C-alpha positions in Angstrom: -1.7 -19.6 2.1 -1.6 -18.2 -1.4 0.8 -15.2 -1.5 -1.5 -13.5 -3.9 -4.4 -13.5 -1.4 -3.1 -10.4 0.4 -2.5 -8.6 -2.9 -6.0 -9.3 -4.2 -7.6 -8.0 -1.0 -5.5 -4.9 -0.9 -7.7 -3.1 -3.4 -10.4 -3.0 -0.8 -8.3 -0.4 1.0 -8.8 2.0 -1.8 -12.5 2.1 -1.0 -11.9 3.7 2.3 -9.4 6.3 1.1 -10.9 7.5 -2.1 -18.0 12.8 -5.3 -20.6 13.4 -7.1 -22.7 16.6 -7.1 -25.7 14.5 -5.8 -24.0 14.4 -2.4 -23.4 17.2 0.1 -19.7 16.4 -0.5 -17.1 17.1 2.2 -14.0 18.9 1.3 -11.8 15.9 0.6 -8.1 16.8 0.5 -6.1 15.8 -2.5 -3.0 14.1 -1.2 -0.4 11.4 -1.4 0.0 9.2 1.7 2.7 6.7 2.4 2.3 3.9 5.1 4.8 1.5 6.5 3.3 -2.0 6.9 4.2 -4.5 9.7 2.8 -7.8 10.9 0.5 -7.4 13.9 -0.4 -11.0 14.6 -0.7 -14.3 12.7 -2.2 -17.7 13.6 -0.3 -20.9 13.2 -2.7 -21.8 10.4 -1.6 -18.8 8.3 2.0 -20.1 8.2 3.2 -16.5 8.3 6.1 -15.5 10.5 6.7 -12.0 9.2 5.3 -9.3 7.0 6.8 -5.9 6.1 6.0 -3.5 3.3 4.8 -0.2 2.2 1.5 1.2 0.9 1.2 4.4 -1.2 -2.2 6.0 -1.9 -2.7 9.1 -4.1 -6.0 10.8 -4.4 -6.6 13.6 -6.9 -9.4 15.1 -9.1 -12.3 17.5 -8.9 -16.1 17.6 -8.6 -16.1 18.8 -12.2 -14.0 16.2 -13.9 -14.1 13.2 -11.5 -11.6 11.5 -9.2 -8.5 9.4 -9.8 -6.9 7.1 -7.3 -3.5 5.5 -7.7 -2.7 2.8 -5.1 0.3 0.6 -4.6 0.6 -2.1 -2.0 3.9 -3.9 -1.6 4.6 -6.6 1.0 7.3 -9.1 1.8 5.6 -12.2 3.3 7.8 -14.6 5.3 6.8 -18.2 6.0 8.6 -21.2 7.4 9.1 -22.3 3.8 9.9 -19.2 1.8 9.8 -15.4 1.4 7.6 -13.9 -1.3 7.2 -10.4 -2.6 3.7 -9.2 -3.6 3.1 -6.0 -5.4 -0.3 -4.7 -6.3 -0.7 -1.6 -8.5 -4.2 -0.2 -8.9 -5.5 2.9 -10.8 -9.2 3.9 -10.8 -11.3 6.7 -12.1 -14.8 7.6 -10.9 -16.7 10.2 -12.9 -18.0 13.3 -11.1 -21.6 12.0 -11.0 -20.6 8.6 -9.7 -22.1 6.8 -12.7 -19.1 5.1 -14.1 -16.0 3.6 -12.5 -13.0 2.4 -14.5 -10.3 0.2 -12.9 -7.1 -1.6 -13.7 -5.2 -3.7 -11.2 -1.9 -5.5 -11.8 -0.7 -8.0 -9.2 2.9 -9.2 -9.2 4.5 -12.1 -7.2 8.2 -12.0 -7.0 8.2 -9.3 -9.7 6.3 -11.6 -12.1 2.9 -10.5 -13.3 0.4 -12.9 -11.6 -2.9 -11.3 -12.7 -4.3 -8.2 -14.4 -7.9 -7.1 -14.0 -9.2 -4.3 -16.2 -12.7 -3.0 -16.9 -15.4 -0.4 -16.5 -18.6 -0.4 -14.3 -21.6 1.6 -15.4 -24.7 2.3 -13.3 -27.9 1.4 -15.2 -31.6 1.6 -14.3 -31.8 -1.9 -12.9 -28.3 -2.2 -11.4 -24.7 -2.3 -12.3 -23.1 -3.5 -15.5 -19.5 -4.4 -15.5 -17.6 -4.8 -18.8 -14.4 -6.6 -18.1 -11.5 -6.4 -20.6 -8.9 -8.5 -18.7 -8.0 -11.2 -17.8 -10.8 -12.2 -20.3 -13.5 -10.2 -22.0 -16.7 -10.7 -20.1 -19.8 -8.8 -19.0 -21.7 -9.2 -15.7 -24.8 -7.7 -14.2 -24.7 -6.9 -10.5 -27.0 -5.3 -7.9 -27.3 -1.6 -7.5 -24.4 -0.3 -5.5 -22.0 2.6 -5.1 -18.4 3.3 -5.9 -15.4 4.1 -3.5 -15.6 7.9 -3.5 -19.4 7.7 -2.8 -18.7 5.2 -0.1 -16.3 7.6 1.7 -18.6 10.6 1.2 -21.4 8.6 2.8 -19.2 7.6 5.7 -18.2 11.2 6.5 -21.7 12.4 6.1 -23.1 9.8 8.6 -20.2 10.5 11.0 -21.0 14.2 10.9 -24.6 13.4 11.8 -23.5 11.2 14.8 -24.6 7.9 13.2 -22.4 5.2 14.7 -23.5 2.1 12.9 -24.9 1.3 9.4 -24.7 -1.1 6.6 -24.1 -0.3 2.9 -22.5 -1.8 -0.2 -19.6 -1.2 -2.5 -18.2 -2.1 -5.9 -14.4 -1.4 -6.2 -13.2 -3.7 -8.9 -11.4 -6.0 -6.5 -10.4 -9.6 -7.1 -12.3 -10.6 -10.3 -14.5 -7.5 -10.5 -17.6 -9.7 -10.5 -19.2 -9.0 -7.1 -20.7 -6.3 -4.8 -19.4 -6.3 -1.3 -21.7 -5.6 1.7 -20.0 -3.4 4.4 -20.9 -2.8 8.0 -19.5 0.4 9.4 -19.0 1.3 13.0 -18.1 5.0 13.7 -16.8 6.1 17.1 -17.1 9.5 18.7 -15.4 12.4 17.1 -12.1 13.0 18.9 -9.6 15.8 19.3 -6.2 14.8 17.9 -3.8 13.9 20.7 -0.7 16.0 20.3 1.2 13.3 22.2 0.3 10.8 19.4 3.6 10.1 17.8 2.1 9.6 14.4 0.1 12.9 14.4 3.0 14.8 15.9 5.4 13.6 13.3 3.0 14.9 10.6 2.2 18.4 11.8 -0.6 18.7 9.2 -2.7 16.3 11.3 -1.6 17.3 14.8 -4.6 19.6 15.4 -7.2 17.8 13.2 -10.2 16.0 14.8 -10.9 12.4 13.7 -13.4 9.5 14.0 -12.3 6.0 14.9 -13.8 3.8 12.2 -14.2 0.0 11.8 -15.4 -1.5 8.5 -16.1 -5.2 7.8 -16.4 -6.4 4.3 -18.8 -9.4 3.5 -19.1 -11.3 0.2 -22.8 -11.8 -0.4 -22.1 -14.5 -3.0 -20.4 -16.7 -0.4 -23.1 -17.4 2.2 -22.3 -20.7 4.0 -24.1 -20.3 7.3 -22.7 -17.9 9.8 -21.5 -14.8 8.1 -17.8 -14.0 8.7 -16.2 -10.9 7.1 -13.7 -11.5 4.3 -11.7 -8.7 5.7 -11.8 -5.9 8.3 -10.1 -2.6 8.6 -10.0 0.0 11.4 -8.5 3.4 11.2 -8.6 7.0 12.3 -10.5 9.1 9.7 -9.9 12.9 9.6 -12.5 15.3 8.4 -10.7 15.9 5.1 -10.7 12.2 4.2 -7.1 11.4 5.3 -6.6 8.2 7.3 -4.0 6.9 9.7 -3.4 4.2 12.4 -4.6 1.4 10.1 -5.2 -2.1 11.3 -6.0 -4.6 8.5 -7.4 -7.9 9.7 -7.6 -10.9 7.3 -8.8 -13.3 9.9 -5.8 -15.6 10.2 -3.4 -12.7 10.2 -3.4 -8.9 10.6 -1.1 -6.0 9.9 -0.7 -2.4 10.8 -0.2 0.6 8.6 1.6 3.7 10.0 1.4 6.9 8.1 5.0 8.0 7.6 4.8 10.6 4.9 2.0 13.0 3.8 2.0 15.4 0.8 -1.0 17.7 0.4 -1.8 18.8 -3.1 -3.3 22.2 -4.2 -7.1 21.9 -4.2 -8.7 22.2 -7.6 -10.7 25.4 -8.3 -14.5 25.2 -7.8 -16.6 24.1 -10.8 -17.6 27.0 -13.1 -21.2 28.1 -12.7 -23.5 26.9 -15.5 
């Protein structure tokens, strides 16, 4: 297994955490969340004997100026042969109307820069244009899609209406920033927070909040080789304000859990001035 595989896929997580005026946008809470990562299970084929790490997600912005996400995903991966440290650092900005999405991701292995991807995606009449600056200047044309904040807004909107299954798509700048992912989303019944839940109880801000259990599978439409198998799957508890916890990230031959251990809520930005 390539140690960078986990780092390249980590940016997909930002798509579930991350509003344009064209949506009936929910009141997403600006916040910083810290998750402890541990190995859940691994097949013999993966070669992995242990994973530990930390994920930090920071969401900020406004419906007037757009939304910024800062995301860091650090893991120590242990195999029978060696131990490697992967560190992915991603910053994205999505404009308030959801028309442009800029991104930069730096992936490190054992503290050495392994890859940097930087660019900007712009919605056009016939689809999506992605201008890539790094690792090499390039421009690609992709199908019409949405960006991460829109993806989350759509999810909460459908959950509020009681829709429990749907398919949609997403561009988040992950890997080489040259493809649109198809996602299938399963939403469970809205549930009262269990005060006995140790994770919610430890974070009093969530102890009384309702949530939906959610499962999202990500498919690469450019890699159709018969039976479709998701590249990646994540399940989590989604609160009404967009905060997530109890993560399970499944890469097929291994999976890990993400436990919310620290949560800081930021002051909400003032409403947009009337025009």
